[in-house]
Structures are given as structure tokens and as C-alpha cells.
C-alpha positions as CSV (number, residue, x, y, z in Angstrom):
1,X,-18.6,10.2,-44.6
2,X,-15.8,9.8,-42.0
3,X,-16.5,7.7,-39.0
4,X,-15.4,8.8,-35.6
5,X,-14.2,5.9,-33.4
6,X,-15.5,5.6,-29.9
7,X,-13.6,3.9,-27.1
8,X,-14.9,0.3,-26.5
9,X,-15.4,-0.9,-23.0
10,X,-13.2,-3.8,-22.1
11,X,-14.7,-7.1,-21.0
12,X,-14.4,-7.6,-17.3
13,X,-12.3,-10.6,-16.2
14,X,-13.7,-13.7,-14.7
15,X,-13.1,-13.8,-10.9
16,X,-10.4,-16.2,-9.8
17,X,-11.4,-18.3,-6.8
18,X,-9.4,-17.7,-3.6
19,X,-7.1,-20.5,-2.5
20,X,-8.0,-22.3,0.7
21,X,-5.2,-20.6,2.7
22,X,-6.5,-17.2,1.8
23,X,-10.1,-18.0,2.8
24,X,-9.0,-19.4,6.1
25,X,-6.6,-16.4,6.7
26,X,-9.3,-13.9,5.8
27,X,-12.1,-15.3,7.9
28,X,-10.0,-16.2,11.0
29,X,-8.1,-12.8,11.2
30,X,-11.2,-10.8,10.4
31,X,-13.3,-12.5,13.1
32,X,-10.5,-12.2,15.7
33,X,-10.0,-8.5,14.9
34,X,-13.7,-7.8,15.2
35,X,-14.0,-9.6,18.6
36,X,-10.8,-8.2,20.1
37,X,-11.3,-4.7,18.6
38,X,-14.9,-4.3,19.7
39,X,-14.1,-1.6,22.3
40,X,-12.1,0.3,19.7
41,X,-15.1,0.1,17.2
42,X,-17.4,1.5,19.9
43,X,-15.0,4.4,20.7
44,X,-14.4,5.3,17.0
45,X,-18.2,5.2,16.4
46,X,-18.8,7.7,19.3
47,X,-16.0,10.0,18.1
48,X,-17.2,10.1,14.5
49,X,-20.7,10.9,15.7
50,X,-19.5,13.7,18.0
51,X,-17.1,15.2,15.6
52,X,-19.5,16.1,12.8
53,X,-23.1,15.7,11.7
54,X,-24.0,12.6,9.7
55,X,-24.0,8.8,10.0
56,X,-21.2,6.9,11.7
57,X,-20.7,4.5,8.8
58,X,-20.2,5.5,5.2
59,X,-21.7,3.1,2.6
60,X,-20.7,3.2,-1.1
61,X,-21.0,1.0,-4.1
62,X,-17.7,-0.5,-5.2
63,X,-16.7,-3.0,-8.0
64,X,-15.8,-6.4,-6.6
65,X,-14.2,-9.5,-8.1
66,X,-15.3,-9.8,-11.7
67,X,-16.8,-6.3,-11.6
68,X,-19.7,-7.5,-9.4
69,X,-20.8,-4.4,-7.3
70,X,-21.1,-4.6,-3.6
71,X,-21.6,-2.1,-0.7
72,X,-18.4,-1.2,1.1
73,X,-18.4,0.0,4.8
74,X,-16.1,2.6,6.2
75,X,-16.1,5.0,9.2
76,X,-17.2,8.3,7.8
77,X,-14.2,10.7,7.3
78,X,-15.9,13.4,5.3
79,X,-18.7,15.8,5.9
80,X,-22.2,14.5,5.2
81,X,-23.2,14.6,1.5
82,X,-19.6,15.6,0.5
83,X,-20.2,14.9,-3.2
84,X,-23.7,16.3,-3.5
85,X,-22.6,19.3,-5.6
86,X,-19.5,17.9,-7.2
87,X,-20.3,14.3,-8.1
88,X,-17.7,11.5,-7.8
89,X,-14.2,13.0,-7.5
90,X,-10.8,11.8,-6.3
91,X,-9.9,12.8,-2.7
92,X,-6.9,15.2,-2.3
93,X,-4.4,15.3,0.5
94,X,-5.7,18.7,1.6
95,X,-9.4,18.0,0.7
96,X,-11.5,20.4,2.7
97,X,-14.4,17.9,2.8
98,X,-12.4,15.7,5.2
99,X,-13.1,16.3,8.9
100,X,-10.3,16.7,11.5
101,X,-11.0,13.3,12.9
102,X,-11.3,11.9,9.4
103,X,-7.7,12.9,8.6
104,X,-6.5,10.9,11.6
105,X,-8.6,7.9,10.6
106,X,-7.3,8.0,7.1
107,X,-3.7,8.4,8.1
108,X,-4.0,5.4,10.4
109,X,-6.3,3.4,8.1
110,X,-8.7,3.0,11.0
111,X,-11.6,4.2,8.8
112,X,-11.2,0.9,6.9
113,X,-11.9,-1.3,9.9
114,X,-15.7,-1.8,9.2
115,X,-14.6,-3.6,6.0
116,X,-13.8,-6.6,8.2
117,X,-17.6,-7.2,7.9
118,X,-17.2,-7.2,4.1
119,X,-14.5,-9.8,4.5
120,X,-16.6,-12.1,6.6
121,X,-19.4,-11.7,4.1
122,X,-17.1,-12.9,1.4
123,X,-17.2,-9.6,-0.6
124,X,-13.6,-8.6,0.2
125,X,-10.3,-10.1,1.3
126,X,-7.8,-8.8,3.9
127,X,-5.3,-8.3,1.1
128,X,-5.9,-7.4,-2.5
129,X,-6.5,-4.4,-4.9
130,X,-8.5,-1.7,-3.3
131,X,-12.1,-1.6,-4.6
132,X,-12.9,1.3,-6.9
133,X,-16.3,2.9,-7.6
134,X,-17.9,1.6,-10.9
135,X,-18.0,5.3,-12.1
136,X,-14.2,5.4,-12.0
137,X,-13.7,1.9,-13.2
138,X,-15.6,2.7,-16.4
139,X,-13.6,5.9,-17.0
140,X,-10.2,4.5,-16.2
141,X,-10.6,1.5,-18.6
142,X,-10.3,3.9,-21.5
143,X,-7.0,5.4,-20.2
144,X,-5.4,2.4,-18.6
145,X,-5.8,-0.7,-20.8
146,X,-4.7,-3.0,-18.0
147,X,-7.0,-1.6,-15.4
148,X,-9.7,-4.3,-15.5
149,X,-7.0,-6.9,-14.7
150,X,-7.2,-5.9,-11.1
151,X,-10.8,-7.1,-10.9
152,X,-9.7,-10.7,-11.3
153,X,-9.5,-11.2,-7.6
154,X,-11.4,-10.0,-4.5
155,X,-10.6,-6.5,-3.5
156,X,-8.7,-6.1,-0.2
157,X,-9.0,-4.0,3.0
158,X,-5.3,-3.3,2.3
159,X,-2.9,-4.2,-0.4
160,X,0.6,-3.9,-1.9
161,X,-0.4,-0.5,-3.5
162,X,-1.5,0.8,-0.1
163,X,1.8,0.0,1.8
164,X,3.9,1.4,-1.1
165,X,1.7,4.1,-2.5
166,X,-1.0,6.7,-1.5
167,X,-4.6,7.6,-2.3
168,X,-5.4,8.1,-6.0
169,X,-5.5,11.8,-6.8
170,X,-5.0,11.8,-10.6
171,X,-4.5,9.5,-13.6
172,X,-0.8,9.1,-13.1
173,X,-1.2,7.9,-9.5
174,X,-4.0,5.5,-10.7
175,X,-1.5,4.0,-13.3
176,X,1.0,3.4,-10.6
177,X,-1.5,1.7,-8.3
178,X,-2.5,-0.6,-11.2
179,X,1.2,-1.6,-11.6
180,X,1.3,-2.6,-7.9
181,X,-2.1,-4.4,-8.1
182,X,-1.1,-6.5,-11.1
183,X,2.2,-7.4,-9.4
184,X,0.3,-8.6,-6.3
185,X,-2.1,-10.7,-8.4
186,X,0.8,-12.4,-10.1
187,X,2.8,-13.0,-6.9
188,X,0.1,-13.4,-4.3
189,X,1.0,-16.0,-1.7
190,X,0.6,-16.6,2.1
191,X,4.0,-15.0,2.7
192,X,3.2,-11.9,0.7
193,X,-0.2,-11.5,2.3
194,X,1.3,-11.7,5.8
195,X,4.0,-9.2,4.9
196,X,1.4,-6.7,3.6
197,X,-0.7,-7.2,6.7
198,X,2.4,-6.6,8.9
199,X,3.3,-3.4,7.0
200,X,-0.2,-2.2,7.2
201,X,-0.3,-2.7,11.0
202,X,3.0,-0.8,11.3
203,X,1.6,2.1,9.4
204,X,-1.6,2.2,11.5
205,X,0.5,2.3,14.7
206,X,3.0,4.8,13.5
207,X,0.6,7.6,12.4
208,X,3.4,8.5,9.9
209,X,1.3,8.1,6.7
210,X,3.6,5.5,5.2
211,X,6.4,5.7,2.6
212,X,6.7,8.2,-0.2
213,X,4.4,7.7,-3.2
214,X,7.1,6.6,-5.6
215,X,7.2,3.5,-7.8
216,X,10.4,1.4,-7.5
217,X,12.5,1.2,-10.6
218,X,11.6,-2.5,-11.0
219,X,7.9,-1.7,-11.3
220,X,7.2,0.2,-14.6
221,X,4.1,2.0,-15.6
222,X,1.4,-0.4,-16.9
223,X,1.9,0.9,-20.5
224,X,5.7,0.4,-20.4
225,X,6.9,-2.1,-23.1
226,X,8.3,-4.7,-20.8
227,X,7.0,-8.2,-20.1
228,X,5.3,-8.6,-16.8
229,X,7.1,-11.8,-15.8
230,X,10.5,-10.2,-16.1
231,X,9.5,-7.4,-13.8
232,X,7.6,-9.6,-11.3
233,X,10.5,-12.0,-10.8
234,X,12.3,-9.3,-8.9
235,X,9.6,-8.7,-6.3
236,X,10.6,-11.5,-3.8
237,X,13.8,-9.7,-2.9
238,X,11.9,-6.6,-2.1
239,X,9.3,-8.2,0.2
240,X,11.6,-10.7,1.9
């Protein structure tokens, strides 16, 4: 009898502890933003409540460092029970489930602000790979061998993939995001984190939606046959 092989689930990586500089940066900046941005939080909460029916905050399970699940907080940008009939699906740029206010919140990344509470709670970092739902983590492991590597560090409110890429909408875009995430994990430093935070702030203020969703020539697809160190050694000139 012939045996049919089934894809094996890859072991999740052990979470790498954050260096002291990252812990201090995360907690101090998150606390300062929550205190100084309190009026903005109140205003956004009122606008979300008035714009459509449903809760102000959206809670969803995500995979954290080491694959440990946690509940992420966001300002709701979609209609209530958006996935009730479809189940988990990727959001599209013209997704009809997104509210008018939600499009603005997403373009400016203001919907991510409640995740500062996740940072203070130690579940997230200001900068890191964006946390994905366990449902997609399990499915993407089979198609992207290097996908689980992004779970080695705490997920971030923003990240290198977010300032140089867009929302995942298909497998190809997910592969590209993984390339950015692995590059960040290899090269993470105080300088790189500050650069990403600055780029994120500029995008939030510009309402422009950020740069085009293309991968620089020096960052290959994760399946490309090139050694990671040779690719990563070029990144400092691009973030200087």
C-alpha cells in the first residue's frame, strides 16, 4: 500500500528574552504615549462608537513570542461580527467589511494605539513582527518553512515590514513580510527600533498609506537560495 505524506507542523521557537534597552524603551514610550494621548483615545473611542454598531475595542487571539497566545487590543475598524459567516480571512484593500472611519484608522495606524496596553503588559513590544492569528500561523507554516522564525521575539505594534510593506492579502505578500521580519530579528538594535518608530510616526501623520508594497532587491523571498547573513549585511545602509 502506498503511503500519503502529510505536512508536519514545525516546532515553535523558544522566545528570545528582550535586551534591557528594549524593555526600557517599550515601557517608557508606551506609558508616555498613553498619558499624553489620553484625549485622543477618548475622541477615537467616541468616533468608533458613533460610526457603527458594535464595541469600541476589538479583541482577538494572536500568537505571541514562542507561539504563546494572547489577546490583542485594537480600535474596531470593521462592522461587528465581520467574520461570522466567512471565518478567518485576510483583509483586502477594498474590503467591504471595513467601516468608513476604519479605513482612516487603518491608513494612519491609529487603530493600533490600544496595543500600548499590550506593551505595558509585556505581551508585545513597540517594534517587532506583527502578531498573527494562530489559525493563519498553522496554515502558513506548511507553505513558508521560515514562518515560525518570526515567533522568536515579542510581536510589535509596528515593525520593519509595516513601514516597508502593506497588509497581508495573499500568500505572496505573507512571504515578503516574513523576509522583512527575519531581517529585523537578525539586525534588531536600539537604532533600528528608533528608525522604525520614526517612520511609523511619519506615516501616521501623513495619511499617505506609506511606500509601495515592494521588496528591495537586497531582500529575497524566504525560499530563495541565498544565505541570510549575506543579505542582512546590506541593511544598515538602507536604514541609516
